[in-house]
GUFI-661608 format. One record per atom (N, C-alpha, C): residue in one letter; y, z, x. Coordinates in pm, whole numbers, padded with zeros to 5 digits, always signed. Example, Ala and Ser with C-alpha at 12.3 -4.5 7.8 and 13.67 -1.06 7.14 Angstrom:
A-00569+00780+01319/A-00450+00780+01230/A-00330+00780+01320/S-00225+00708+01285/S-00106+00714+01367/S+00003+00787+01290/
This chain:
V-00296+01157-02049/V-00290+01253-01938/V-00393+01362-01965/V-00470+01393-01863/V-00575+01493-01878/V-00538+01618-01802/S-00547+01731-01867/S-00525+01857-01800/S-00651+01899-01727/G-00635+01951-01605/G-00751+01995-01529/G-00790+02138-01558/D-00717+02207-01646/D-00741+02350-01669/D-00881+02377-01723/A-00937+02281-01799/A-01067+02302-01861/A-01182+02275-01765/F-01152+02230-01644/F-01255+02189-01550/F-01248+02269-01421/E-01361+02279-01354/E-01364+02345-01225/E-01299+02257-01119/R-01256+02321-01010/R-01196+02247-00899/R-01277+02270-00772/A-01271+02172-00685/A-01335+02186-00554/A-01240+02266-00466/D-01262+02396-00458/D-01166+02481-00386/D-01233+02573-00284/A-01365+02558-00266/A-01435+02642-00168/A-01561+02569-00123/V-01602+02597-00001/V-01725+02536+00050/V-01844+02590-00028/R-01932+02504-00067/R-02055+02541-00137/R-02171+02466-00073/A-02287+02523-00078/A-02404+02456-00024/A-02453+02351-00124/F-02479+02230-00076/F-02538+02128-00163/F-02682+02167-00192/R-02727+02134-00313/R-02865+02160-00355/R-02927+02027-00400/F-03025+01982-00323/F-03088+01855-00355/F-03232+01877-00401/P-03280+01800-00497/P-03216+01679-00548/P-03112+01702-00658/R-03089+01827-00701/R-03000+01851-00815/R-02863+01786-00796/D-02804+01794-00677/D-02668+01744-00660/D-02659+01592-00656/H-02773+01524-00656/H-02769+01379-00677/H-02735+01347-00822/G-02749+01445-00910/G-02722+01426-01052/G-02578+01458-01088/N-02550+01460-01218/N-02413+01473-01266/N-02364+01617-01262/H-02230+01631-01258/H-02163+01761-01253/H-02054+01762-01360/E-02095+01790-01482/E-02005+01777-01596/E-01892+01879-01596/E-01904+01984-01514/E-01796+02083-01509/E-01675+02034-01432/F-01687+01915-01367/F-01575+01853-01297/F-01531+01728-01374/R-01406+01690-01358/R-01350+01585-01444/R-01397+01446-01408/T-01413+01417-01278/T-01452+01282-01237/T-01567+01289-01138/E-01642+01179-01133/E-01758+01173-01044/E-01797+01027-01027/W-01857+00995-00910/W-01908+00859-00895/W-02031+00853-00805/W-02112+00750-00835/W-02228+00711-00757/W-02195+00573-00701/Y-02170+00563-00571/Y-02104+00446-00512/Y-02195+00383-00407/F-02254+00267-00441/F-02342+00195-00350/F-02275+00067-00301/T-02280+00044-00171/T-02235-00083-00113/T-02339-00125-00009/G-02339-00254+00026/G-02436-00294+00127/G-02434-00440+00162/H-02516-00472+00262/H-02534-00608+00313/H-02678-00649+00292/L-02700-00772+00243/L-02833-00824+00216/L-02848-00963+00277/T-02972-01000+00308/T-03003-01138+00346/T-03127-01181+00271/D-03139-01312+00245/D-03258-01363+00178/D-03356-01420+00282/A-03462-01482+00235/A-03567-01531+00325/A-03515-01639+00420/E-03410-01709+00380/E-03350-01812+00466/E-03237-01756+00550/Q-03224-01624+00552/Q-03121-01553+00630/Q-02979-01582+00581/R-02967-01618+00455/R-02833-01632+00396/R-02780-01494+00362/P-02654-01465+00396/P-02600-01329+00379/P-02529-01309+00245/Y-02537-01184+00196/Y-02470-01143+00073/Y-02416-01001+00092/G-02313-00969+00018/G-02265-00832+00008/G-02276-00786-00136/F-02283-00654-00158/F-02285-00606-00296/F-02213-00473-00308/Q-02165-00446-00428/Q-02112-00316-00467/Q-02166-00284-00605/F-02215-00162-00623/F-02258-00117-00754/F-02216+00029-00768/T-02124+00055-00860/T-02068+00188-00876/T-02068+00228-01023/L-02113+00349-01050/L-02100+00408-01182/L-02008+00529-01171/F-01904+00531-01253/F-01806+00638-01257/F-01823+00716-01387/R-01802+00848-01381/R-01797+00933-01500/R-01659+00996-01508/F-01597+00988-01625/F-01466+01049-01648/F-01473+01138-01771/E-01414+01257-01761/E-01404+01346-01876/E-01262+01338-01931/L-01250+01300-02057/L-01119+01295-02121/L-01081+01433-02172/D-00956+01448-02211/D-00909+01577-02261/D-00984+01614-02389/D-01041+01735-02390/D-01123+01776-02504/D-01044+01778-02635/D-00919+01826-02632/D-00840+01836-02754/D-00810+01698-02811/E-00772+01606-02723/E-00736+01472-02769/E-00858+01399-02826/S-00978+01434-02776/S-01097+01359-02815/S-01180+01431-02920/A-01132+01545-02968/A-01210+01624-03064/A-01233+01544-03192/S-01358+01537-03234/S-01391+01463-03356/S-01531+01502-03397/E-01560+01495-03529/E-01694+01521-03575/E-01788+01406-03546/S-01734+01289-03516/S-01817+01172-03488/S-01875+01181-03348/A-02006+01155-03336/A-02071+01155-03205/A-02016+01045-03115/W-01956+00942-03177/W-01901+00832-03098/W-01769+00870-03031/R-01713+00985-03067/R-01586+01028-03009/R-01606+01127-02895/T-01718+01121-02828/T-01741+01207-02714/T-01632+01188-02609/P-01588+01295-02544/P-01482+01284-02444/P-01531+01231-02310/R-01658+01199-02298/R-01714+01153-02171/R-01721+00999-02170/V-01668+00939-02061/V-01663+00794-02049/V-01728+00752-01918/F-01806+00645-01924/F-01866+00587-01803/F-01807+00448-01781/L-01777+00421-01652/L-01722+00293-01610/L-01812+00238-01501/G-01844+00109-01507/G-01928+00048-01405/G-01860-00070-01339/H-01874-00078-01206/H-01827-00192-01129/H-01946-00253-01055/F-01966-00382-01072/F-02078-00454-01011/F-02022-00582-00950/A-02045-00599-00820/A-01992-00717-00752/A-02094-00768-00651/V-02101-00900-00637/V-02185-00965-00536/V-02101-01068-00463/T-02101-01059-00331/T-02034-01158-00248/T-02137-01257-00198/D-02129-01380-00248/D-02217-01489-00202/D-02144-01556-00086/I-02174-01510+00035/I-02095-01549+00151/I-02109-01698+00181/G-02228-01752+00164/G-02249-01893+00193/G-02166-01986+00107/S-02151-01953-00021/S-02073-02037-00113/S-01927-01993-00122/G-01895-01876-00063/G-01758-01826-00070/G-01720-01771-00205/K-01820-01735-00287/K-01792-01686-00423/K-01806-01535-00431/F-01715-01473-00505/F-01716-01328-00529/F-01735-01307-00678/H-01855-01262-00717/H-01887-01235-00857/H-01856-01089-00887/Q-01777-01063-00991/Q-01739-00925-01024/Q-01747-00902-01173/F-01798-00785-01210/F-01818-00753-01351/F-01786-00605-01373/E-01732-00576-01492/E-01692-00440-01525/E-01740-00406-01666/R-01785-00281-01682/R-01823-00232-01814/R-01767-00091-01832/M-01743-00056-01958/M-01697+00079-01990/M-01752+00118-02126/S-01793+00246-02139/S-01841+00295-02267/S-01829+00445-02272/R-01805+00499-02390/R-01821+00642-02410/R-01970+00676-02397/A-01997+00799-02355/A-02135+00843-02341/A-02201+00853-02478/F-02321+00798-02487/F-02397+00807-02610/F-02541+00773-02578/P-02639+00844-02637/P-02779+00819-02602/P-02816+00671-02613/G-02878+00621-02509/G-02921+00483-02506/G-02815+00384-02466/I-02689+00429-02457/I-02580+00338-02422/I-02519+00374-02287/A-02480+00499-02269/A-02424+00542-02141/A-02446+00691-02127/G-02479+00735-02007/G-02500+00877-01985/G-02563+00908-01852/A-02601+01033-01835/A-02665+01079-01713/A-02764+01188-01750/S-02872+01196-01674/S-02973+01298-01700/S-03021+01357-01568/I-03076+01477-01575/I-03130+01546-01458/I-03280+01522-01444/D-03351+01513-01555/D-03495+01492-01551/D-03534+01386-01653/P-03550+01259-01613/P-03540+01210-01475/P-03395+01204-01429/L-03376+01201-01297/L-03242+01197-01242/L-03193+01053-01250/A-03101+01027-01341/A-03059+00889-01367/A-02918+00886-01422/V-02853+00772-01402/V-02720+00742-01459/V-02727+00600-01511/W-02671+00573-01629/W-02684+00440-01685/W-02562+00404-01769/L-02541+00275-01781/L-02437+00217-01864/L-02494+00087-01918/D-02536+00087-02044/D-02614-00023-02099/D-02738-00044-02011/D-02759-00167-01959/D-02875-00190-01874/D-02839-00183-01725/W-02722-00129-01693/W-02690-00096-01554/W-02740+00046-01530/R-02821+00063-01426/R-02890+00191-01413/R-02914+00228-01267/V-02900+00356-01236/V-02935+00414-01106/V-03033+00527-01131/E-03142+00531-01054/E-03239+00639-01065/E-03274+00690-00926/F-03308+00819-00919/F-03355+00882-00795/F-03490+00944-00822/D-03588+00922-00732/D-03724+00964-00760/D-03753+01109-00721/G-03652+01181-00672/G-03671+01320-00635/G-03709+01340-00491/H-03734+01233-00419/H-03773+01244-00278/H-03667+01175-00191/A-03682+01048-00160/A-03584+00980-00075/A-03558+00837-00120/H-03594+00805-00243/H-03583+00667-00290/H-03494+00658-00413/W-03404+00559-00408/W-03319+00526-00520/W-03360+00388-00572/S-03334+00364-00699/S-03347+00229-00753/S-03222+00200-00833/L-03179+00075-00828/L-03062+00036-00906/L-03086-00101-00967/H-03027-00120-01083/H-03039-00247-01153/H-02909-00277-01226/A-02861-00399-01210/A-02742-00444-01282/A-02757-00593-01310/R-02717-00632-01430/R-02725-00774-01467/R-02606-00808-01555/H-02548-00924-01528/H-02442-00976-01613/H-02449-01128-01608/D-02476-01188-01724/D-02491-01333-01732/D-02593-01381-01629/A-02552-01471-01538/A-02646-01531-01444/A-02656-01454-01312/V-02595-01336-01305/V-02599-01256-01182/V-02676-01127-01210/E-02779-01101-01129/E-02861-00982-01148/E-02904-00929-01012/L-02900-00797-00998/L-02942-00733-00873/L-03037-00619-00907/E-03152-00618-00841/E-03249-00511-00857/E-03295-00469-00718/L-03270-00344-00682/L-03299-00296-00547/L-03372-00163-00551/T-03458-00145-00452/T-03513-00014-00418/T-03454+00027-00284/L-03401+00148-00277/L-03332+00195-00157/L-03403+00317-00102/A-03433+00314+00028/A-03499+00426+00094/A-03405+00482+00200/A-03379+00611+00194/A-03287+00675+00289/A-03344+00667+00431/L-03262+00617+00524/L-03298+00610+00665/L-03232+00722+00746/T-03134+00787+00687/T-03064+00897+00753/T-03055+01014+00656/P-03037+01134+00708/P-03018+01250+00619/P-02885+01241+00545/V-02870+01326+00445/V-02742+01340+00376/V-02638+01393+00475/V-02517+01336+00469/V-02406+01381+00553/V-02302+01449+00464/A-02277+01576+00487/A-02173+01649+00414/A-02038+01616+00477/R-01947+01561+00400/R-01816+01520+00451/R-01718+01637+00447/G-01616+01626+00534/G-01513+01729+00536/G-01566+01860+00592/E-01526+01969+00528/E-01567+02103+00571/E-01693+02144+00495/G-01808+02109+00549/G-01934+02141+00483/G-01949+02080+00346/G-01889+01962+00326/G-01895+01895+00197/G-01770+01908+00113/L-01676+01995+00154/L-01548+02010+00085/L-01447+01918+00154/S-01408+01811+00086/S-01319+01711+00143/S-01178+01731+00086/R-01091+01790+00167/R-00956+01822+00121/R-00868+01697+00131/K-00797+01666+00022/K-00713+01545+00017/K-00565+01576+00033/S-00526+01703+00020/S-00387+01742+00043/S-00385+01893+00064/A-00264+01947+00087/A-00250+02091+00109/A-00255+02169-00021/A-00240+02102-00136/A-00241+02171-00265/A-00378+02234-00292/H-00377+02354-00345/H-00501+02426-00372/H-00587+02349-00472/G-00713+02325-00437/G-00804+02257-00527/G-00791+02107-00527/N-00698+02051-00449/N-00684+01906-00442/N-00785+01854-00339/A-00911+01852-00383/A-01021+01819-00293/A-01139+01772-00377/S-01241+01723-00310/S-01363+01682-00378/S-01482+01738-00302/Y-01595+01745-00371/Y-01722+01764-00302/Y-01775+01625-00271/Y-01809+01602-00144/Y-01830+01466-00097/Y-01945+01464+00002/Y-02044+01381-00028/Y-02150+01359+00071/Y-02189+01211+00071/S-02253+01169+00178/S-02294+01031+00195/S-02439+01024+00241/I-02502+00912+00214/I-02621+00868+00286/I-02578+00736+00350/P-02540+00738+00479/P-02473+00621+00537/P-02565+00507+00577/R-02694+00524+00561/R-02783+00411+00591/R-02909+00423+00505/L-02927+00324+00419/L-03048+00313+00338/L-03107+00174+00358/H-03238+00165+00359/H-03303+00034+00363/H-03311-00018+00220/A-03267-00142+00200/A-03263-00203+00068/A-03361-00320+00062/R-03434-00328-00047/R-03526-00440-00069/R-03532-00468-00219/G-03530-00598-00255/G-03539-00631-00396/G-03511-00776-00423/A-03446-00802-00536/A-03422-00939-00582/A-03278-00955-00626/L-03222-01070-00594/L-03086-01107-00634/L-03094-01240-00706/R-03041-01243-00826/R-03037-01367-00903/R-02892-01414-00916/L-02870-01539-00881/L-02738-01601-00887/L-02748-01732-00965/P-02635-01793-01001/P-02644-01924-01066/P-02723-02026-00984/S-02729-02006-00851/S-02803-02099-00764/S-02952-02073-00763/G-02997-01960-00820/G-03139-01930-00823/G-03167-01786-00785/E-03294-01752-00777/E-03336-01615-00745/E-03377-01605-00599/H-03340-01494-00536/H-03364-01474-00394/H-03424-01336-00371/A-03532-01330-00293/A-03581-01202-00243/A-03488-01159-00131/V-03441-01033-00134/V-03339-00989-00039/V-03381-00858+00026/E-03323-00835+00144/E-03348-00713+00220/E-03223-00685+00301/G-03197-00558+00330/G-03080-00525+00410/G-03057-00376+00418/T-02931-00339+00437/T-02893-00199+00447/T-02785-00167+00346/A-02785-00043+00300/A-02686+00001+00201/A-02627+00134+00244/W-02525+00175+00171/W-02451+00299+00196/W-02426+00364+00061/L-02448+00493+00050/L-02421+00567-00073/L-02314+00671-00047/D-02212+00673-00130/D-02111+00780-00131/D-02115+00848-00267/R-02110+00982-00264/R-02108+01062-00385/R-01991+01158-00377/E-01907+01158-00482/E-01796+01254-00490/E-01781+01303-00633/W-01741+01430-00647/W-01699+01481-00776/W-01584+01578-00755/S-01489+01575-00849/S-01367+01655-00833/S-01294+01664-00966/T-01185+01738-00965/T-01096+01746-01081/T-00953+01709-01043/S-00929+01681-00917/S-00793+01657-00869/S-00765+01508-00854/A-00641+01478-00826/A-00598+01342-00799/A-00518+01342-00669/L-00461+01227-00634/L-00378+01222-00515/L-00254+01309-00532/D-00202+01357-00422/D-00077+01432-00423/D+00038+01340-00462/R+00151+01398-00499/R+00263+01318-00550/R+00313+01217-00447/E+00308+01251-00320/E+00359+01161-00216/E+00251+01067-00162/Q+00130+01077-00214/Q+00021+00988-00170/Q+00006+00874-00271/V+00000+00752-00219/V-00002+00636-00309/V-00130+00553-00301/G-00219+00584-00209/G-00342+00506-00200/G-00416+00539-00072/W-00518+00460-00043/W-00597+00486+00076/W-00664+00358+00126/D-00696+00358+00254/D-00777+00255+00316/D-00906+00324+00363/W-01021+00273+00316/W-01149+00341+00341/W-01242+00245+00415/F-01296+00292+00525/F-01385+00212+00608/F-01522+00280+00615/A-01628+00202+00597/A-01766+00250+00614/A-01837+00147+00700/L-01866+00183+00824/L-01918+00088+00922/L-02056+00130+00970/Q-02151+00037+00966/Q-02285+00057+01020/Q-02297-00029+01146/F-02325+00035+01259/F-02335-00037+01386/F-02481-00068+01419/E-02501-00169+01506/E-02636-00214+01538/E-02717-00110+01615/D-02651-00013+01677/D-02726+00092+01749/D-02763+00209+01658/S-02749+00189+01525/S-02782+00287+01420/S-02677+00396+01403/S-02567+00390+01476/S-02457+00484+01452/S-02373+00436+01334/T-02293+00527+01278/T-02207+00492+01164/T-02070+00557+01181/L-01972+00496+01116/L-01836+00548+01116/L-01782+00543+00975/M-01729+00654+00927/M-01655+00657+00801/M-01518+00716+00829/F-01416+00649+00779/F-01281+00705+00790/F-01197+00655+00673/Y-01123+00748+00612/Y-01027+00708+00509/Y-00887+00750+00555/R-00796+00654+00544/R-00656+00678+00578/R-00577+00686+00447/L-00533+00806+00413/L-00449+00824+00295/L-00307+00778+00327/R-00250+00697+00239/R-00116+00641+00261/R-00011+00719+00181/R+00100+00750+00247/R+00213+00814+00182/R+00314+00710+00136/R+00408+00752+00051/R+00504+00659-00006/R+00586+00587+00101/D+00612+00655+00214/D+00692+00593+00319/D+00608+00504+00411/G+00480+00487+00378/G+00394+00401+00457/G+00319+00471+00569/S+00350+00597+00594/S+00286+00670+00703/S+00150+00724+00659/P+00057+00746+00753/P-00072+00806+00717/P-00058+00954+00686/D-00125+01000+00582/D-00120+01140+00544/D-00201+01224+00643/P-00154+01345+00676/P-00228+01431+00770/P-00370+01465+00727/H-00401+01450+00596/H-00534+01483+00549/H-00631+01365+00557/S-00588+01254+00617/S-00680+01144+00644/S-00791+01197+00735/A-00914+01152+00711/A-01026+01213+00783/A-01149+01124+00780/G-01245+01160+00860/G-01373+01090+00863/G-01463+01148+00969/S-01566+01073+01007/S-01656+01118+01112/S-01733+01001+01170/Y-01771+01018+01296/Y-01859+00923+01364/Y-01994+00992+01383/I-02100+00923+01349/I-02234+00980+01361/I-02316+00892+01454/P-02343+00935+01575/P-02426+00856+01666/P-02570+00850+01618/A-02649+00767+01683/A-02789+00752+01642/A-02865+00883+01650/T-02819+00975+01736/T-02884+01105+01749/T-02858+01195+01629/G-02755+01162+01548/G-02735+01230+01422/G-02634+01342+01421/E-02573+01378+01534/E-02477+01488+01538/E-02338+01436+01504/A-02286+01469+01386/A-02159+01416+01340/A-02043+01466+01424/R-01949+01377+01452/R-01827+01414+01524/R-01709+01392+01431/P-01642+01499+01386/P-01531+01485+01291/P-01412+01413+01353/L-01338+01342+01269/L-01222+01266+01312/L-01103+01302+01223/G-00989+01325+01285/G-00866+01352+01212/G-00769+01237+01222/V-00655+01253+01157/V-00558+01145+01149/V-00508+01102+01287/D-00499+01195+01382/D-00448+01161+01515/D-00554+01100+01606/D-00680+01103+01562/D-00788+01050+01644/D-00808+00900+01627/V-00763+00847+01514/V-00797+00709+01477/V-00670+00626+01464/H-00660+00523+01545/H-00547+00430+01537/H-00593+00303+01467/I-00527+00270+01355/I-00564+00152+01276/I-00447+00054+01277/E-00474-00068+01318/E-00371-00172+01321/E-00414-00286+01229/V-00329-00323+01135/V-00353-00440+01050/V-00310-00564+01128/Q-00404-00658+01147/Q-00375-00774+01231/Q-00342-00899+01152/S-00381-00904+01023/S-00342-01016+00938/S-00354-00973+00793/T-00297-01052+00704/T-00300-01021+00561/T-00349-01143+00483/W-00386-01116+00358/W-00430-01221+00265/W-00363-01195+00132/T-00311-01302+00069/T-00245-01290-00061/T-00332-01351-00169/S-00359-01273-00272/S-00442-01318-00383/S-00367-01421-00467/A-00429-01537-00487/A-00368-01637-00574/A-00371-01593-00719/A-00466-01506-00755/A-00481-01462-00894/A-00377-01358-00934/T-00346-01265-00843/T-00256-01154-00878/T-00129-01150-00796/G-00122-01228-00688/G-00005-01227-00601/G+00004-01106-00510/T-00100-01022-00510/T-00101-00902-00427/T-00137-00937-00283/E-00065-00878-00189/E-00094-00898-00048/E-00178-00781+00004/Y-00291-00813+00068/Y-00383-00712+00120/Y-00399-00729+00271/P-00427-00620+00343/P-00472-00635+00481/P-00598-00722+00484/N-00613-00806+00587/N-00727-00898+00592/N-00812-00880+00717/T-00753-00837+00825/T-00831-00797+00943/T-00767-00670+01000/W-00851-00588+01061/W-00805-00461+01115/W-00859-00444+01257/H-00790-00361+01334/H-00843-00318+01463/H-00836-00166+01466/I-00947-00103+01498/I-00956+00043+01503/I-00984+00086+01646/E-00903+00177+01696/E-00923+00236+01828/E-00943+00387+01813/I-01051+00439+01872/I-01076+00583+01873/I-01098+00620+02020/E-00992+00666+02082/E-00995+00686+02227/E-01099+00789+02268/K-01111+00898+02193/K-01203+01004+02236/K-01349+00963+02225/L-01376+00853+02153/L-01512+00800+02145/L-01529+00676+02232/D-01419+00632+02296/D-01420+00507+02372/D-01470+00393+02283/L-01415+00391+02160/L-01461+00296+02058/L-01348+00203+02019/S-01376+00074+02023/S-01278-00029+01985/S-01348-00127+01891/V-01298-00140+01768/V-01366-00216+01665/V-01269-00312+01596/S-01307-00439+01587/S-01234-00536+01504/S-01313-00558+01376/I-01245-00555+01263/I-01309-00567+01132/I-01255-00692+01063/V-01348-00782+01027/V-01311-00910+00967/V-01391-00929+00839/P-01326-00952+00724/P-01399-00976+00600/P-01488-01100+00610/R-01605-01095+00545/R-01692-01212+00543/R-01625-01327+00468/I-01556-01298+00360/I-01466-01393+00295/I-01342-01313+00253/A-01228-01381+00246/A-01104-01310+00214/A-01099-01268+00068/A-01145-01355-00022/A-01127-01334-00166/A-01232-01239-00221/Q-01216-01109-00193/Q-01301-01005-00250/Q-01214-00901-00319/E-01124-00950-00401/E-01032-00863-00475/E-01093-00827-00610/W-01092-00698-00640/W-01136-00653-00771/W-01022-00669-00871/Q-01050-00736-00985/Q-00944-00768-01081/Q-00971-00709-01218/G-01035-00591-01223/G-01063-00525-01349/G-00950-00434-01390/R-00985-00322-01454/R-00882-00227-01498/R-00803-00171-01381/F-00869-00160-01264/F-00801-00119-01142/F-00809-00236-01046/R-00699-00266-00980/R-00699-00375-00883/R-00706-00317-00742/Y-00800-00366-00667/Y-00815-00322-00529/Y-00894-00427-00453/W-00890-00418-00321/W-00971-00508-00238/W-01085-00427-00177/E-01207-00477-00193/E-01322-00413-00129/E-01429-00519-00110/G-01489-00521+00008/G-01591-00623+00028/G-01664-00613+00160/A-01754-00709+00177/A-01837-00715+00297/A-01754-00762+00416/A-01777-00698+00531/A-01704-00733+00652/A-01797-00721+00771/T-01755-00781+00882/T-01828-00764+01008/T-01736-00699+01110/
């Protein structure tokens, strides 16, 4: 159990400072660099990907040691590729304490790494990422197609009524992706679109909150929709569920829990874990005259690492 007393909390609106805020914020307990996206190869075969690096600060007292290997900072990486044509979901996880050359983050150059899994930002509008595990490797260059979007109240995303139970949260909801994907079937030149989410905080879910459903949708008219529905123990949506719709013109329209109706239309049960997940959804947003059906590209996109969850490519 980690006490948050030694760390700052997201409790007031602050102005983001770029490119600095693309880097790490060690004064907060947790942080992540979260990339997801859709790719196609030269033969128009589709793929999905997720590449996330997490930073966690452990309790300083519990981790105190003269050994440099006992640093209280831990990095966790999740790397997944959905090979839609073959129906295969490749997933890999790594974890390490921070140590030079093994895991860490830097401001100059602006980078985050875990072994040879690495994210870099060039200081302008381009990201690069690289991850490899056995016969699966992804190397991409990402160019921002939209400005940074500050989520919540000017970037302060409140998750409950408790003071400081919030994160600083911004997105780049559309990036152009180009690079190479290597699979057991061979190497493919790929291109597509990606989404970046960045959050840092010291808080966790409220006692009555048990999880969330998070949607990030890129539409063909260049508009985007992000909405997260926080779930309470009784199954009802938490009042702090929130998101926004951004039309192609770029003016964000905030969305609250009463604006978005989400209906689960079918479920899928994992043969590996026995967990039942929503499998198709229907979203209605009356004030936007928006009606969306969401269908996974393949059902079996369950993450089976230290944390179990479902996340994957959908149409």
